[in-house]
Every structure is written in structure tokens, then in C-alpha cells.
C-alpha positions in Angstrom: 8.3 37.9 9.9 4.8 37.2 8.9 7.0 36.4 4.9 8.9 34.0 6.6 5.7 32.3 8.8 3.7 32.2 5.8 6.6 30.4 3.4 6.9 28.2 6.2 2.9 27.2 6.2 3.1 27.1 2.8 6.3 24.0 2.9 4.1 22.4 5.7 0.3 22.5 3.7 0.5 22.9 0.1 -3.3 23.5 0.3 -2.3 26.7 1.9 -0.8 27.9 -1.1 -1.7 26.5 -3.6 -5.0 28.1 -5.6 -5.4 25.6 -8.4 -9.3 24.8 -8.9 -9.1 20.9 -8.3 -12.8 20.6 -6.7 -14.4 22.2 -10.3 -11.6 20.7 -12.1 -12.5 17.0 -10.7 -16.0 17.6 -11.1 -15.9 18.7 -15.0 -13.9 15.9 -16.0 -15.8 13.5 -14.2 -18.9 14.9 -15.5 -17.7 14.8 -19.3 -17.2 11.3 -18.4 -20.5 10.8 -17.4 -22.5 12.8 -19.8 -25.5 11.0 -18.5 -24.9 11.3 -14.9 -26.1 7.4 -14.7 -22.7 5.6 -15.3 -19.8 6.7 -12.9 -19.6 3.3 -11.2 -19.5 0.4 -12.7 -20.2 -3.5 -11.2 -18.5 -6.3 -13.6 -20.9 -9.0 -13.5 -18.9 -11.0 -16.0 -16.9 -11.8 -19.0 -19.9 -12.2 -21.6 -19.5 -9.5 -24.5 -23.3 -8.9 -26.1 -22.5 -10.5 -28.7 -22.3 -13.8 -26.5 -26.2 -13.2 -26.1 -27.8 -15.7 -25.1 -25.3 -16.9 -23.0 -25.1 -20.2 -21.8 -23.1 -21.1 -18.7 -20.2 -23.6 -18.3 -18.5 -24.9 -15.7 -14.6 -25.4 -15.2 -13.2 -28.1 -13.0 -11.5 -26.5 -9.6 -13.9 -23.4 -10.0 -14.5 -23.9 -6.4 -11.2 -23.7 -5.2 -9.6 -20.1 -3.7 -8.2 -17.8 -5.8 -4.7 -17.7 -7.1 -2.6 -17.5 -10.0 -3.6 -21.1 -10.9 -6.6 -20.7 -10.4 -8.1 -17.4 -11.8 -9.7 -18.7 -14.7 -12.0 -21.3 -13.2 -12.4 -18.9 -9.8 -13.5 -15.8 -12.1 -15.8 -18.0 -14.3 -17.9 -19.2 -10.9 -18.1 -15.8 -9.9 -19.7 -14.9 -13.6 -22.2 -18.0 -13.3 -23.5 -16.4 -9.4 -23.5 -12.8 -10.6 -25.9 -13.9 -13.8 -27.6 -15.4 -11.4 -28.0 -12.8 -9.0 -28.4 -10.5 -11.4 -31.7 -12.3 -13.1 -33.2 -12.6 -9.8 -33.2 -8.2 -9.6 -34.9 -9.1 -13.0 -32.1 -7.9 -15.5 -32.1 -11.3 -17.4 -33.8 -14.0 -18.1 -32.8 -17.0 -16.5 -33.8 -20.9 -18.6 -32.7 -24.0 -17.3 -31.5 -26.4 -19.3 -30.8 -29.0 -17.5 -27.2 -30.5 -15.6 -23.3 -31.3 -16.4 -22.0 -33.7 -13.7 -24.3 -32.6 -11.4 -24.0 -29.2 -12.0 -27.0 -26.8 -13.3 -26.3 -25.1 -16.9 -28.5 -21.8 -17.5 -29.1 -19.9 -20.3 -29.2 -15.7 -20.0 -30.4 -13.4 -22.3 -30.4 -9.1 -20.9 -34.0 -7.7 -20.2 -35.1 -3.9 -21.1 -34.6 -3.3 -17.6 -30.9 -5.3 -18.1 -30.2 -2.8 -20.6 -30.7 0.4 -19.1 -27.6 -0.2 -16.7 -25.4 -2.3 -18.7 -22.3 -0.6 -20.3 -20.1 -3.2 -22.8 -16.4 -2.1 -21.7 -13.2 -4.1 -21.2 -15.2 -7.1 -22.9 -17.5 -7.9 -19.8 -21.2 -7.2 -18.9 -21.0 -4.5 -16.8 -23.6 -2.8 -15.0 -23.5 0.6 -13.6 -24.9 3.7 -11.8 -24.7 7.6 -10.1 -22.8 10.6 -10.7 -20.2 11.6 -8.3 -20.4 14.7 -7.1 -16.8 16.3 -5.3 -17.9 18.2 -1.9 -14.6 18.7 -1.3 -11.0 18.9 -1.3 -9.3 17.8 1.9 -5.3 18.2 1.2 -2.7 17.3 -1.9 0.4 15.2 -1.5 3.2 15.2 -4.3 5.2 11.7 -4.5 7.4 11.0 -7.4 6.6 8.2 -9.5 8.4 5.2 -9.2 7.5 3.1 -12.1 7.7 6.2 -15.1 9.4 9.3 -13.3 7.8 12.4 -12.8 5.8 13.5 -10.0 2.3 12.2 -9.2 -0.2 14.6 -7.4 -3.1 12.7 -5.0 -5.8 15.0 -4.2 -7.7 13.7 -1.1 -11.7 14.4 -1.6 -15.1 14.1 -0.1 -17.6 13.3 -2.2 -21.1 11.4 -2.6 -23.3 9.9 -5.2 -26.4 10.6 -6.6 -29.0 9.4 -9.0 -28.5 5.8 -7.4 -31.4 3.0 -8.1 -33.3 0.8 -5.1 -31.2 -2.4 -7.0 -28.1 -1.0 -5.9 -28.4 -0.4 -2.2 -29.7 -3.9 -1.8 -27.0 -5.5 0.4 -26.8 -8.8 -1.3 -25.7 -7.0 -4.6 -23.3 -4.0 -2.7 -21.4 -6.1 -0.1 -20.4 -8.6 -3.2 -19.0 -5.5 -5.1 -17.3 -4.0 -2.2 -19.2 -1.1 -1.8 -19.7 0.3 1.4 -23.2 1.3 2.7 -22.6 5.1 3.2 -21.8 5.1 -0.5 -25.0 3.6 -2.1 -27.3 5.7 0.3 -25.2 8.9 -1.0 -23.6 10.3 2.1 -20.6 11.6 1.8 -16.7 8.9 1.7 -13.7 10.1 1.4 -11.6 9.3 -2.0 -8.5 10.5 -4.0 -8.3 12.0 -7.4 -4.7 11.0 -8.8 -2.9 13.4 -11.4 0.6 13.6 -13.3 2.3 17.0 -12.9 3.7 18.6 -16.1 4.6 22.2 -14.1 2.5 24.7 -12.3 -1.0 24.4 -12.9 -0.2 21.7 -15.9 -1.9 18.4 -14.5 -3.8 15.5 -16.6 -5.4 13.0 -14.9 -4.5 9.7 -13.6 -6.9 7.8 -11.9 -10.1 8.8 -9.8 -13.3 7.9 -8.0 -15.1 8.6 -11.2 -15.1 5.6 -13.8 -14.5 2.8 -11.7 -14.9 -0.7 -12.3 -14.8 -3.3 -9.8 -15.1 -7.2 -9.7 -17.5 -9.2 -7.5 -15.5 -10.9 -4.7 -16.6 -14.0 -2.1 -15.9 -11.5 0.6 -19.4 -10.4 2.3 -18.2 -7.3 4.4 -18.9 -3.5 4.1 -15.8 -1.7 1.9 -14.8 2.3 2.2 -15.0 3.5 -1.4 
């Protein structure tokens, strides 16, 4: 009877019988990819590469229209202009007013030493990064079949917090624009998910996680749970 009960529990709750060291493995992956401990989470300020600075803003016709597949380029150009101005107010850029074109202001931006402290040049963008993700607890796991390429995907639901958070991240105008929650930017525990591709028993390969994440800005002024 005890054997039957144990097998039944294992069938229902994978984590009850799965002895894989998820917490240790996930933490090691996050730390290996974030050796300095301050680049776990990144805000994508805009599509400006390092070689493009000093950068002069441009305006595109239709950039004030709502986001759609037709207005994607124009929409993101407006967000980029707004982001550069936003971060210039925090000392990340110098901002030089050059005049107007069709009634719209034109600015030239260059990174300051403070901006270079947090910048990360990835995906052809100017990104500002912060923090180290600390895995607090493994809650449960769930296996699904990958509908794209086949095979099994294991989602590991975790509780985590972020440390090494600079003060500028805690500014509501910043973290709300990039969709981070107040809990996350204040180092409080939040929920997340780490996904593996399963090749066999205890043979896993990371697909995605909560560290090494890049997020675009948004017009939505609301707090989102990370």
C-alpha cells in the first residue's frame, strides 16, 4: 500500500520525487552569464549602436500613431527619442538642443561616464542593465510537449529576488515604462519561470529564464509583475 501511494504522489507532483538540483543549477547558470553581478536585467533604450554616438534624433511621419505592424518602425523611433530624453535627465547622456524640423525638436545625445557604467551593447541597441537574480525557492515543475520542434520542455516555477539594484531603477518613471514591478525593483520576492529542454533523465538544457532578460519600453503606465 505504501509503494502504491508513493508512486501515485510521484505521478501527480513531479517535484515530490524529482531530485534534480534545480535551484543550484539555475543559480549557477545565471551567475555564469552575469559575472559582474550587475547585468541580469536590461532596459532597451533604443536601436543605437556604440559607433553611432554622438547620436542625433530624427522624427518619422506617423510616429504618434498607435503600435501596429504598419507603424512598428515609427512607433519604436518615438519611444527611442523619449527614452534618450528620459535617461538624459538621470545623467546617462548629455543632451544638446539643435533646433526644430517641422515643428519637432532635434537633440544630439552622447553617453556620459555614468551611462557607460550601466550600458550593454547587445542586439544593436543601447541597453541599460542592473542587478543579480537570486533564486530563493523552487515551487514546482511542469513538463509539456514542444509544439514547434517536438521534444519535452520542462518549466520550473521559481521564487526569486534581485540584488544590486541602483537607485535610478527604483524611479517609477523608469521601472513602469519598462514594465517592471515595484516589488522587483525594491528587491522583494517575485515569481518567475525557468525553462529547460529535456533530453533524458537529469539531462537538461536551458531555454529561457528570468536572468539575462531585455525589455522594450512601453506607453503603458502600469506596474507589471515580473
